[in-house]
C-alpha positions in Angstrom: 48.8 84.6 -42.8 50.3 81.3 -43.6 51.6 79.1 -40.6 53.9 76.2 -40.6 55.7 74.0 -38.4 59.1 74.0 -40.1 59.9 75.5 -44.0 62.8 74.6 -45.8 64.5 77.0 -48.2 65.8 75.5 -51.5 64.7 72.1 -52.8 68.6 70.6 -53.7 70.2 67.9 -52.0 70.1 68.8 -48.7 67.0 70.4 -48.9 64.9 67.7 -50.0 66.9 64.9 -47.7 65.9 67.7 -44.9 62.5 68.2 -45.8 61.8 64.7 -46.5 63.6 63.2 -43.4 61.1 65.8 -41.1 58.3 63.8 -42.5 59.4 60.3 -42.3 60.8 60.5 -38.9 57.8 62.4 -37.7 55.4 60.3 -39.6 53.8 63.0 -41.2 52.7 64.6 -37.5 55.2 67.5 -38.5 53.8 70.1 -41.0 56.5 70.8 -43.4 56.8 73.0 -46.5 59.5 73.0 -49.1 60.2 76.0 -51.4 61.9 76.6 -54.5 63.0 79.3 -56.8 62.2 76.3 -59.6 58.9 74.7 -60.8 59.1 71.2 -60.0 59.5 69.5 -62.7 63.2 71.4 -62.3 63.6 70.6 -58.9 67.1 71.2 -57.4 68.5 72.8 -60.6 71.0 74.9 -59.9 71.3 77.6 -63.2 69.6 78.2 -66.3 72.3 75.5 -67.4 71.3 72.8 -65.5 72.2 70.8 -63.1 75.6 72.0 -63.0 77.4 69.8 -60.7 80.1 66.6 -60.7 77.5 63.8 -60.7 79.9 62.1 -58.2 78.9 60.9 -54.3 80.6 58.4 -52.4 79.0 54.7 -51.3 79.3 55.2 -47.8 77.2 58.1 -48.0 74.4 56.1 -49.6 74.6 53.4 -47.4 74.1 56.2 -44.7 70.7 56.7 -46.2 69.8 53.5 -45.6 71.0 53.1 -42.4 69.0 56.1 -40.9 66.2 56.3 -43.4 65.8 53.0 -44.8 66.4 54.9 -48.9 68.3 52.4 -51.6 68.7 53.9 -54.8 69.7 52.3 -58.1 69.3 52.7 -62.0 68.7 55.6 -63.3 69.5 58.0 -60.5 73.1 55.6 -59.9 73.9 56.2 -63.3 77.2 54.3 -62.5 79.0 52.6 -59.7 82.8 52.8 -59.5 85.1 51.3 -57.3 87.8 53.8 -56.5 88.3 57.5 -56.7 92.2 57.9 -58.6 94.6 60.6 -58.0 97.0 61.4 -61.0 100.4 63.1 -60.5 100.7 66.0 -63.0 103.2 63.7 -65.3 100.4 61.1 -64.7 103.7 58.6 -64.0 102.3 58.1 -60.5 98.4 57.0 -59.8 96.8 56.7 -56.1 93.6 55.5 -55.0 92.1 58.8 -52.7 88.6 57.5 -51.9 86.8 54.2 -52.1 83.8 52.9 -53.9 81.0 55.4 -55.3 78.3 56.3 -58.0 78.5 59.1 -60.8 74.6 60.5 -60.6 72.5 61.1 -63.1 71.9 64.5 -61.5 68.7 65.2 -62.7 66.9 62.0 -62.3 68.5 61.9 -58.9 67.0 65.1 -57.6 63.3 64.3 -59.2 63.9 61.5 -57.1 64.8 62.8 -53.5 61.8 65.3 -54.1 59.1 62.4 -54.9 60.0 60.9 -51.7 59.9 63.7 -49.5 56.0 64.2 -51.0 55.5 60.3 -50.6 56.5 61.1 -47.1 54.3 64.0 -46.7 55.9 66.8 -47.3 54.4 70.1 -49.6 56.3 71.5 -52.4 55.6 75.0 -53.7 58.1 75.9 -56.5 58.8 79.4 -58.4 59.3 80.9 -55.0 61.9 83.1 -53.7 62.6 84.0 -50.2 64.0 87.1 -49.7 64.4 87.5 -45.7 63.9 85.9 -42.5 61.2 87.6 -40.0 62.4 88.3 -36.1 60.9 88.7 -33.0 62.4 88.9 -29.4 65.9 87.6 -30.7 64.2 84.6 -32.4 63.4 83.8 -36.5 59.7 83.2 -36.4 58.7 83.5 -40.3 60.2 84.7 -43.5 58.5 86.7 -46.7 59.3 86.1 -50.2 57.8 86.3 -53.5 56.8 84.6 -56.4 59.0 83.9 -59.6 58.5 83.1 -63.2 54.4 83.8 -64.5 53.4 85.2 -61.3 56.1 87.9 -61.0 57.1 89.7 -57.3 53.7 88.9 -56.1 54.7 88.7 -52.3 54.0 86.4 -49.7 55.0 86.3 -45.8 54.8 82.4 -44.2 55.0 82.4 -40.4 56.9 78.7 -39.0 58.5 77.7 -35.8 61.2 77.2 -37.6 63.3 77.9 -40.7 65.7 75.6 -42.1 68.1 77.2 -44.8 70.0 75.4 -47.9 69.4 77.6 -50.7 72.7 78.0 -51.4 76.3 79.2 -50.4 76.1 82.5 -51.2 72.3 82.8 -49.8 70.6 86.2 -48.4 69.3 84.8 -45.9 71.7 83.5 -43.5 74.2 86.1 -44.6 71.3 88.9 -43.8 70.7 86.7 -40.6 68.9 89.7 -38.4 69.4 87.7 -34.8 72.6 87.3 -32.7 74.2 84.2 -33.7 77.3 82.0 -33.5 76.6 81.0 -37.6 79.1 82.3 -39.5 77.5 85.2 -42.2 79.6 85.6 -45.1 82.8 83.5 -46.6 86.4 84.6 -47.6 86.8 85.2 -51.4 89.8 82.7 -51.5 87.4 79.8 -50.2 85.7 80.2 -53.3 86.7 78.3 -56.1 85.0 78.5 -59.3 84.7 74.6 -61.4 83.1 73.7 -65.2 82.1 70.6 -66.8 79.6 69.2 -69.8 78.5 65.8 -69.9 79.6 63.9 -73.2 79.7 61.7 -75.7 83.3 60.4 -76.5 83.7 59.6 -80.2 83.0 56.6 -82.1 86.3 54.0 -81.1 87.4 55.8 -77.8 85.9 54.4 -74.4 87.3 54.8 -70.8 87.6 52.3 -68.0 84.0 52.9 -66.3 85.1 51.4 -62.7 87.1 54.3 -61.5 86.7 57.7 -61.1 89.8 59.6 -62.0 91.2 62.9 -60.9 94.3 65.0 -62.1 96.7 67.4 -60.7 98.3 69.8 -62.8 98.6 73.4 -62.0 99.3 75.2 -65.3 95.7 73.4 -66.7 94.0 73.7 -63.3 95.7 76.3 -61.6 95.5 75.5 -57.1 92.8 72.8 -58.6 92.2 69.9 -60.5 90.6 67.9 -63.3 88.4 65.2 -63.2 87.2 62.9 -65.4 84.0 60.6 -64.1 82.8 58.0 -66.3 79.0 57.2 -66.8 79.5 54.5 -69.1 83.2 53.7 -71.5 81.9 56.0 -73.6 79.7 59.3 -71.3 81.7 61.3 -68.9 81.3 64.2 -67.0 84.6 66.3 -67.8 85.2 69.2 -65.5 88.1 71.4 -63.6 88.0 73.6 -60.7 90.8 76.4 -59.9 92.1 78.9 -57.7 90.7 82.0 -59.4 93.4 84.0 -58.4 95.9 81.8 -59.8 94.5 81.9 -63.2 94.8 84.8 -65.5 92.5 82.8 -68.0 88.5 82.8 -67.6 87.9 78.8 -66.9 86.1 78.4 -70.2 89.0 78.2 -71.5 91.0 76.3 -69.2 88.0 73.6 -70.0 89.0 74.4 -73.8 92.7 74.2 -73.6 92.1 70.5 -71.4 89.9 68.9 -74.2 92.0 69.8 -77.3 95.2 68.4 -75.2 94.0 65.2 -75.1 93.4 63.1 -77.8 90.6 61.0 -75.5 88.5 64.3 -76.2 88.7 65.2 -79.8 85.6 65.1 -81.3 84.0 64.9 -78.3 80.3 65.2 -78.6 78.9 67.4 -75.8 75.2 65.9 -74.2 71.9 67.8 -72.9 70.3 65.3 -71.2 67.2 66.8 -69.3 68.8 69.9 -70.4 71.6 69.3 -68.5 73.8 71.9 -70.6 77.6 72.5 -70.2 78.2 75.3 -67.7 80.0 76.5 -64.7 79.2 77.5 -60.9 81.5 78.1 -57.7 81.8 75.6 -54.8 83.0 76.5 -51.2 86.5 75.1 -50.1 86.8 75.4 -46.6 85.1 73.9 -43.7 81.9 73.8 -42.8 80.8 77.1 -41.2 81.7 75.8 -37.0 77.8 76.6 -36.1 74.8 75.5 -37.9 71.8 76.8 -35.7 70.7 79.9 -34.1 67.3 80.9 -32.3 64.5 79.5 -34.7 66.7 79.2 -37.9 69.4 76.3 -39.1 71.4 76.0 -42.6 72.1 72.9 -44.1 74.5 71.6 -47.5 75.9 75.0 -49.5 74.6 77.1 -47.3 76.5 75.9 -44.7 79.8 75.5 -46.4 79.4 71.5 -46.4 81.8 70.9 -49.7 85.0 68.7 -48.7 88.3 71.2 -48.5 90.4 68.7 -51.3 87.7 67.1 -53.4 84.8 70.1 -53.0 82.4 67.4 -53.0 79.3 68.5 -51.7 76.3 65.9 -52.6 77.9 63.3 -49.6 78.1 65.0 -46.7 74.6 67.2 -48.2 72.3 64.3 -47.9 74.2 63.2 -44.7 73.6 66.5 -42.9 70.0 66.8 -43.8 68.9 63.3 -42.9 70.7 65.1 -39.1 69.0 68.7 -39.6 65.6 66.6 -40.1 66.2 64.6 -37.0 67.0 67.6 -35.0 63.9 69.4 -36.7 61.4 66.6 -35.5 62.7 66.5 -31.7 62.5 70.0 -31.4 59.0 70.3 -32.5 58.3 67.5 -30.1 60.0 69.5 -27.7 58.6 72.6 -28.7 62.0 74.5 -28.3 63.5 76.2 -31.2 66.1 77.6 -29.5 69.8 77.5 -30.2 70.8 75.6 -27.6 67.8 73.2 -28.1 69.4 72.7 -31.9 72.9 72.6 -30.7 72.5 68.6 -31.1 73.1 69.1 -34.9 76.2 70.6 -34.9 77.3 67.7 -32.7 76.2 65.0 -34.7 77.6 66.5 -38.1 81.1 67.1 -36.2 81.3 63.6 -34.8 80.0 62.6 -38.2 81.8 64.2 -41.0 82.8 68.1 -40.0 85.9 67.0 -37.6 88.0 66.7 -40.1 87.4 69.2 -42.7 89.2 71.9 -40.9 92.3 69.9 -41.2 91.5 69.6 -45.0 91.0 73.0 -45.3 94.8 73.6 -43.7 96.5 71.3 -46.3 94.7 72.4 -49.3 96.2 75.5 -48.5 99.3 74.2 -48.2 99.0 72.1 -51.8 98.5 75.2 -53.4 101.4 76.3 -53.0 103.6 73.3 -54.9 104.4 73.5 -58.1 103.8 70.3 -60.5 107.6 69.5 -60.2 107.3 68.8 -56.3 104.0 67.5 -56.7 105.7 64.8 -58.9 107.9 64.2 -56.4 105.6 64.2 -53.5 103.1 61.7 -55.1 106.3 59.2 -55.9 108.4 59.3 -52.8 105.6 60.2 -50.1 101.9 59.7 -51.1 101.6 56.0 -50.7 97.9 54.5 -50.8 98.1 54.2 -47.2 98.6 58.0 -46.6 96.3 59.5 -49.2 93.7 57.2 -48.0 94.5 58.9 -44.2 94.9 62.3 -46.2 91.5 61.7 -47.6 89.9 60.8 -44.7 91.6 64.3 -42.8 93.7 61.8 -40.6 97.7 63.0 -40.6 99.9 60.6 -42.5 102.5 59.5 -39.5 106.3 60.0 -40.4 108.9 58.5 -37.9 111.6 60.7 -37.1 114.2 58.7 -39.3 112.1 58.8 -42.5 111.5 62.6 -42.1 115.8 62.8 -42.1 115.3 60.7 -45.1 112.9 62.8 -46.9 114.9 65.9 -46.2 118.0 64.7 -47.0 116.1 63.4 -50.9 115.0 67.1 -50.9 111.0 66.6 -51.3 111.7 68.4 -54.8 112.4 71.1 -52.6 113.3 72.1 -48.5 110.3 74.6 -48.7 108.0 72.3 -49.8 109.1 69.6 -47.1 108.6 72.2 -44.5 105.7 73.1 -45.6 104.5 69.8 -45.4 105.9 69.2 -41.6 104.3 72.1 -40.7 101.2 71.6 -42.3 100.7 68.4 -40.7 101.2 70.1 -37.0 98.0 72.3 -37.6 96.1 69.3 -38.9 96.7 67.6 -35.6 96.2 70.3 -33.6 92.8 71.4 -35.7 91.7 67.8 -35.8 92.3 67.3 -31.7 89.9 70.9 -31.5 86.7 69.0 -33.1 86.9 66.1 -31.4 86.6 68.4 -28.1 83.0 70.4 -30.0 81.7 72.5 -27.6 78.6 70.4 -26.2 77.0 73.9 -24.9 76.9 77.3 -26.7 77.9 78.9 -23.6 81.8 77.1 -24.5 81.6 78.1 -28.2 83.4 81.3 -28.5 86.7 80.0 -26.7 87.2 77.2 -28.9 85.9 79.1 -32.2 88.7 81.7 -31.7 91.4 78.8 -31.3 90.7 77.3 -34.6 90.3 80.5 -36.0 93.9 81.2 -35.2 95.4 78.4 -36.0 93.5 78.7 -39.9 94.4 82.3 -40.1 97.7 81.2 -39.2 98.4 78.7 -41.9 96.9 81.3 -44.5 99.2 83.5 -43.4 102.0 80.9 -43.7 101.0 79.9 -47.7 99.6 83.4 -48.7 
């Protein structure tokens, strides 16, 4: 039977970064195998339609990689640099910066670059295989079973490994069917999943967009419970799409995208592109805080598997990259200590929460509130409340602090409606409590259940309030 030190399942953003970090940090001393259902030429491909993605990532995430593993990126994988992300009100009269500089990726080329770096560091890649179930022994994960796909369909295999790292996607069977006791949440609530769709396209001759910023449009009619986006790859080439809250729309996603294209003059006679067979397509993304526990005995989760995308923007590339580095560093320490217990791997939880995950539960609460507002309320709120300072604070998961006098003034202005104002004040309190809890994330698994109960209670109360 085949034996390995570490097996990483899934070679998307998080998987390649995890495997590559293990090989790099251990200087090739750790035997790491990277598995994927796609062949090597299509590494990281999400669906048959391609690398269906918004393609955007913050510059600070790319800088994190350079600082921690020495990786540097440029063209062609970083297709365009932008200086800001702007959020527009539904009436388009207000525009505020929501995040700082970043990049719009050539997603297939970025995927191949990540795999190339991992292979150079010493990772072994095996494509056209599907992991089906984990193997456990005495309360610990010790391997996995799977089968080949493609030409050699259904040829079974089994691998024994000291550590399995699951980066195979939001609805992975491995996490959902985890056969050992753990603190890892196995299922995601359907209300925490948003369908999204996008296309890469060339604008008609004579039409250009400003290539220096990404645009997000809030519009509860065109994108109920979500938003529209336009991310420029150049002056005349764009990634455009939308995400919605499924229960708020009677129209299919494709129809909503078609409606938007038909009502925006910039998109008339638009020409869909299919670079590297990266076609127009749709996919689902999590919009909740990350799984509060990322480790079990002999098992770790990362990226979409661990629900890393930002609850407001649904951006998952950045947290997948930094989470992959942290997962890889944790794995190397575990191999060196020959200890793959939950307690030994626990530092990964602390690292991720301290660097990124400490604000995401608060952002989830804010997302619940935002989805209750109509266009009139959003227009009013962005005009009278959401300054650049407050937008920046919210994007970081922090609470915009209003003095009592300012609260009274905004109350009498009406904030569009009294109900919306009360909801905002309530949400700020919930965010503050959640952020405080994550600042005190348990340093030991024995303290986790009591802490988790408090987190779940606050989020459950928030969900009930805004349901």
